[in-house]
C-alpha positions as a LaTeX table, in Angstrom:
\begin{tabular}{lrrr}
\hline
Residue & $x$ (\AA) & $y$ (\AA) & $z$ (\AA) \\
\hline
Met1 & $-76.60$ & $-37.18$ & $-152.12$ \\
Ser2 & $-76.74$ & $-34.80$ & $-155.06$ \\
Thr3 & $-73.82$ & $-35.84$ & $-157.23$ \\
Ser4 & $-72.47$ & $-39.10$ & $-158.59$ \\
Asn5 & $-71.40$ & $-41.47$ & $-155.84$ \\
His6 & $-68.87$ & $-44.24$ & $-156.45$ \\
Leu7 & $-69.09$ & $-47.26$ & $-154.14$ \\
Asn8 & $-66.48$ & $-50.00$ & $-153.83$ \\
Leu9 & $-67.18$ & $-53.54$ & $-152.64$ \\
Glu10 & $-66.50$ & $-52.76$ & $-148.97$ \\
Glu11 & $-69.02$ & $-49.89$ & $-149.02$ \\
Ile12 & $-71.59$ & $-52.00$ & $-150.89$ \\
Val13 & $-71.29$ & $-54.82$ & $-148.33$ \\
Arg14 & $-71.99$ & $-52.30$ & $-145.53$ \\
Ile15 & $-75.20$ & $-51.12$ & $-147.23$ \\
Met16 & $-76.69$ & $-54.29$ & $-148.69$ \\
Pro17 & $-78.84$ & $-56.92$ & $-147.01$ \\
Gln18 & $-77.47$ & $-59.45$ & $-149.55$ \\
Gln19 & $-73.98$ & $-60.57$ & $-148.62$ \\
Pro20 & $-71.25$ & $-62.68$ & $-150.21$ \\
Pro21 & $-71.41$ & $-65.28$ & $-151.60$ \\
Phe22 & $-74.83$ & $-64.07$ & $-152.86$ \\
Leu23 & $-73.86$ & $-60.48$ & $-153.67$ \\
Phe24 & $-73.58$ & $-59.74$ & $-157.40$ \\
Val25 & $-72.62$ & $-56.04$ & $-157.38$ \\
Glu26 & $-68.92$ & $-55.43$ & $-156.69$ \\
Glu27 & $-68.64$ & $-51.79$ & $-157.70$ \\
Ala28 & $-71.26$ & $-49.11$ & $-158.43$ \\
Asp29 & $-71.76$ & $-45.51$ & $-159.49$ \\
Leu30 & $-75.02$ & $-43.92$ & $-158.37$ \\
Glu31 & $-76.31$ & $-40.84$ & $-160.16$ \\
Pro32 & $-79.41$ & $-39.69$ & $-158.28$ \\
Ser33 & $-79.78$ & $-36.45$ & $-160.27$ \\
Asp34 & $-80.75$ & $-38.41$ & $-163.39$ \\
Gly35 & $-82.08$ & $-41.53$ & $-161.62$ \\
Thr36 & $-79.46$ & $-43.96$ & $-162.97$ \\
Ala37 & $-76.98$ & $-46.36$ & $-161.45$ \\
Thr38 & $-74.29$ & $-48.53$ & $-162.98$ \\
Gly39 & $-72.68$ & $-51.57$ & $-161.41$ \\
His40 & $-70.21$ & $-54.30$ & $-162.23$ \\
Tyr41 & $-69.71$ & $-57.97$ & $-161.40$ \\
Gln42 & $-66.84$ & $-60.18$ & $-162.51$ \\
Ile43 & $-67.84$ & $-63.84$ & $-162.93$ \\
Arg44 & $-64.97$ & $-65.58$ & $-161.16$ \\
Gly45 & $-65.86$ & $-69.19$ & $-161.89$ \\
Asp46 & $-65.71$ & $-70.31$ & $-158.26$ \\
Glu47 & $-69.37$ & $-69.43$ & $-157.58$ \\
Asp48 & $-70.81$ & $-72.60$ & $-156.04$ \\
Phe49 & $-73.86$ & $-72.80$ & $-158.33$ \\
Leu50 & $-71.60$ & $-72.96$ & $-161.42$ \\
Arg51 & $-70.46$ & $-76.49$ & $-160.42$ \\
Gly52 & $-73.85$ & $-77.82$ & $-161.48$ \\
His53 & $-74.87$ & $-75.24$ & $-164.11$ \\
Phe54 & $-73.54$ & $-76.87$ & $-166.28$ \\
Arg55 & $-71.18$ & $-79.63$ & $-165.19$ \\
His56 & $-68.60$ & $-79.39$ & $-168.00$ \\
Thr57 & $-69.36$ & $-75.93$ & $-169.38$ \\
Pro58 & $-70.30$ & $-73.50$ & $-166.59$ \\
Val59 & $-72.96$ & $-70.95$ & $-167.56$ \\
Phe60 & $-74.05$ & $-68.07$ & $-165.32$ \\
Pro61 & $-77.81$ & $-68.61$ & $-164.73$ \\
Ala62 & $-80.22$ & $-66.09$ & $-166.28$ \\
Ser63 & $-82.07$ & $-65.92$ & $-162.94$ \\
Val64 & $-78.86$ & $-64.72$ & $-161.28$ \\
Leu65 & $-78.36$ & $-62.12$ & $-164.03$ \\
Leu66 & $-81.76$ & $-60.70$ & $-163.06$ \\
Glu67 & $-80.88$ & $-60.96$ & $-159.37$ \\
Ala68 & $-77.80$ & $-58.82$ & $-160.06$ \\
Leu69 & $-79.92$ & $-56.11$ & $-161.72$ \\
Gly70 & $-82.35$ & $-56.28$ & $-158.80$ \\
Gln71 & $-79.48$ & $-55.94$ & $-156.32$ \\
Leu72 & $-78.28$ & $-52.81$ & $-158.09$ \\
Gly73 & $-81.81$ & $-51.43$ & $-157.60$ \\
Val74 & $-81.73$ & $-52.35$ & $-153.91$ \\
Leu75 & $-78.37$ & $-50.60$ & $-153.54$ \\
Phe76 & $-79.71$ & $-47.47$ & $-155.23$ \\
Leu77 & $-82.81$ & $-47.49$ & $-153.01$ \\
Leu78 & $-80.82$ & $-48.01$ & $-149.79$ \\
Ser79 & $-78.28$ & $-45.32$ & $-150.71$ \\
Gly80 & $-81.01$ & $-42.77$ & $-149.96$ \\
Gly81 & $-80.47$ & $-40.66$ & $-153.05$ \\
Leu82 & $-83.58$ & $-41.48$ & $-155.07$ \\
Lys83 & $-85.92$ & $-38.59$ & $-155.84$ \\
Gly84 & $-89.23$ & $-39.12$ & $-154.10$ \\
Leu85 & $-87.85$ & $-41.10$ & $-151.18$ \\
Lys86 & $-89.37$ & $-39.48$ & $-148.08$ \\
Arg87 & $-86.94$ & $-41.03$ & $-145.61$ \\
Pro88 & $-84.41$ & $-43.90$ & $-145.55$ \\
Ala89 & $-85.60$ & $-47.31$ & $-146.67$ \\
Asn90 & $-85.34$ & $-50.20$ & $-144.23$ \\
Pro91 & $-82.67$ & $-52.65$ & $-145.48$ \\
Glu92 & $-84.53$ & $-55.47$ & $-143.71$ \\
Ala93 & $-87.73$ & $-54.73$ & $-145.63$ \\
Val94 & $-86.72$ & $-54.62$ & $-149.32$ \\
Tyr95 & $-87.81$ & $-57.47$ & $-151.58$ \\
Phe96 & $-87.64$ & $-58.31$ & $-155.29$ \\
Thr97 & $-91.32$ & $-58.49$ & $-156.34$ \\
Ser98 & $-91.40$ & $-58.92$ & $-160.11$ \\
Cys99 & $-89.54$ & $-58.53$ & $-163.35$ \\
Asn100 & $-91.35$ & $-57.88$ & $-166.66$ \\
Gly101 & $-90.23$ & $-57.65$ & $-170.27$ \\
Val102 & $-87.13$ & $-59.76$ & $-169.66$ \\
Arg103 & $-84.84$ & $-60.78$ & $-172.51$ \\
Cys104 & $-81.60$ & $-62.70$ & $-172.03$ \\
Val105 & $-79.63$ & $-62.78$ & $-175.28$ \\
Arg106 & $-76.07$ & $-63.83$ & $-174.43$ \\
Val107 & $-74.58$ & $-66.73$ & $-172.49$ \\
Cys108 & $-72.19$ & $-65.60$ & $-169.75$ \\
Arg109 & $-69.29$ & $-67.69$ & $-168.47$ \\
Pro110 & $-66.43$ & $-67.46$ & $-165.97$ \\
Gly111 & $-64.13$ & $-64.56$ & $-166.83$ \\
Asp112 & $-66.94$ & $-62.35$ & $-168.18$ \\
Lys113 & $-67.38$ & $-58.91$ & $-166.62$ \\
Leu114 & $-71.02$ & $-57.91$ & $-166.35$ \\
Asp115 & $-71.82$ & $-54.20$ & $-166.67$ \\
Met116 & $-75.26$ & $-53.22$ & $-165.41$ \\
Thr117 & $-77.30$ & $-50.05$ & $-165.76$ \\
Ile118 & $-80.64$ & $-49.31$ & $-164.15$ \\
Arg119 & $-82.89$ & $-46.29$ & $-164.49$ \\
Leu120 & $-85.63$ & $-45.25$ & $-162.07$ \\
Lys121 & $-89.05$ & $-45.41$ & $-163.74$ \\
Arg122 & $-91.23$ & $-44.62$ & $-160.72$ \\
Leu123 & $-91.20$ & $-44.57$ & $-156.95$ \\
Arg124 & $-94.38$ & $-44.60$ & $-154.94$ \\
His125 & $-94.17$ & $-46.24$ & $-151.56$ \\
Pro126 & $-94.23$ & $-49.21$ & $-151.14$ \\
Leu127 & $-93.03$ & $-49.87$ & $-154.71$ \\
Val128 & $-90.03$ & $-48.73$ & $-156.71$ \\
Val129 & $-89.65$ & $-49.69$ & $-160.38$ \\
Phe130 & $-86.47$ & $-49.64$ & $-162.47$ \\
Glu131 & $-85.61$ & $-50.65$ & $-166.02$ \\
Gly132 & $-82.33$ & $-52.45$ & $-166.47$ \\
Thr133 & $-79.74$ & $-53.44$ & $-169.04$ \\
Met134 & $-76.73$ & $-55.71$ & $-168.74$ \\
Thr135 & $-73.79$ & $-55.92$ & $-171.14$ \\
Cys136 & $-70.50$ & $-57.78$ & $-171.39$ \\
Gly137 & $-68.03$ & $-55.64$ & $-173.29$ \\
Gln138 & $-69.99$ & $-54.31$ & $-176.26$ \\
Glu139 & $-72.48$ & $-57.20$ & $-176.28$ \\
Lys140 & $-75.94$ & $-56.97$ & $-174.79$ \\
Val141 & $-76.55$ & $-59.71$ & $-172.21$ \\
Ala142 & $-80.02$ & $-59.00$ & $-170.82$ \\
Thr143 & $-82.71$ & $-56.35$ & $-170.52$ \\
Ala144 & $-85.67$ & $-55.94$ & $-168.21$ \\
Asp145 & $-88.41$ & $-53.42$ & $-168.92$ \\
Glu146 & $-89.49$ & $-53.38$ & $-165.26$ \\
Ile147 & $-87.72$ & $-54.57$ & $-162.11$ \\
Thr148 & $-90.09$ & $-54.01$ & $-159.19$ \\
Leu149 & $-89.03$ & $-53.90$ & $-155.55$ \\
Ile150 & $-91.33$ & $-53.58$ & $-152.56$ \\
Phe151 & $-89.94$ & $-51.73$ & $-149.55$ \\
Asp152 & $-90.79$ & $-50.02$ & $-146.32$ \\
Tyr153 & $-89.24$ & $-47.05$ & $-144.61$ \\
Lys154 & $-87.06$ & $-47.29$ & $-141.52$ \\
Arg155 & $-89.01$ & $-46.76$ & $-138.36$ \\
Asp156 & $-88.65$ & $-43.30$ & $-136.93$ \\
Thr157 & $-87.42$ & $-44.32$ & $-133.48$ \\
Asp158 & $-87.03$ & $-40.73$ & $-132.32$ \\
Ser159 & $-90.72$ & $-39.95$ & $-132.86$ \\
Glu160 & $-91.67$ & $-43.28$ & $-131.23$ \\
Thr161 & $-89.71$ & $-42.21$ & $-128.15$ \\
Val162 & $-91.44$ & $-38.81$ & $-128.09$ \\
Lys163 & $-94.94$ & $-40.36$ & $-128.39$ \\
Thr164 & $-94.52$ & $-43.08$ & $-125.78$ \\
Gly165 & $-91.63$ & $-41.87$ & $-123.66$ \\
Gln166 & $-89.91$ & $-45.19$ & $-124.41$ \\
Pro167 & $-87.77$ & $-46.38$ & $-127.33$ \\
Ser168 & $-89.57$ & $-48.65$ & $-129.77$ \\
Ala169 & $-88.89$ & $-52.37$ & $-129.48$ \\
\hline
\end{tabular}
């Protein structure tokens, strides 16, 4: 993938290990040539966790804001377009490890559209690190200096077959 790649929700669902109702990227544009990705999520108000956060005035949890930025990083990693990726990452072996330098500065509520941007800082297997920003309209919502994911590569089943004469289990 050498040019910008737009993904709709159907394509994102096919790629991601996270699935609705716990998928917080509905649309994305991946730009591997400059190591950036943008994504969007519309807070609908029917998300189950909003019933209790808070009872009379639903507020989108800050932890889920960070999850959304992390999911955009997972999507970018699994798309296969990141510079330095030696082979495809295994979607069953990608985990959110840490988030540093986090600042949440705006409360988000049902009806808000979250716009996310991440930028690749470094990739060295088994870690990939992004920085991320989230806005709602022209207002900054959250920033994270480092969003770290740990991952593994897909197993090379063809070479396993050549070595052993049998497909890997």
